[in-house]
Steps between C-alpha positions, in 0.01 A plus 500: 500500500781619727442768763822665604574559873529877406146500367379325823683757719343780291157355545536462874636860530218636298238310706646624823509850370131468421416395849471130429673215692738311286773245576794363306747243624811438318666181601866468416569206278143433401318583183147593418356146490674376806196577723359181343775275636427386857858476599572878444477813729265651233252216566519558868434871456206440265346244734541734791338792307208283397441332837560802719327731245735783619792485265616843616621339832747266318864578521 
């Protein structure tokens, strides 16, 4: 199943409007599964979110 970036953006927007904290990072040149590859920026962002447990601080 493929989830479009538009759907992801809409989800985050709706969550924020409802008062929830939601984060979405779009990493140029990387795809949905690149967070599994330890050599990518997506991996680093995922690791930081899990270890720091504050993904909203990530830029």
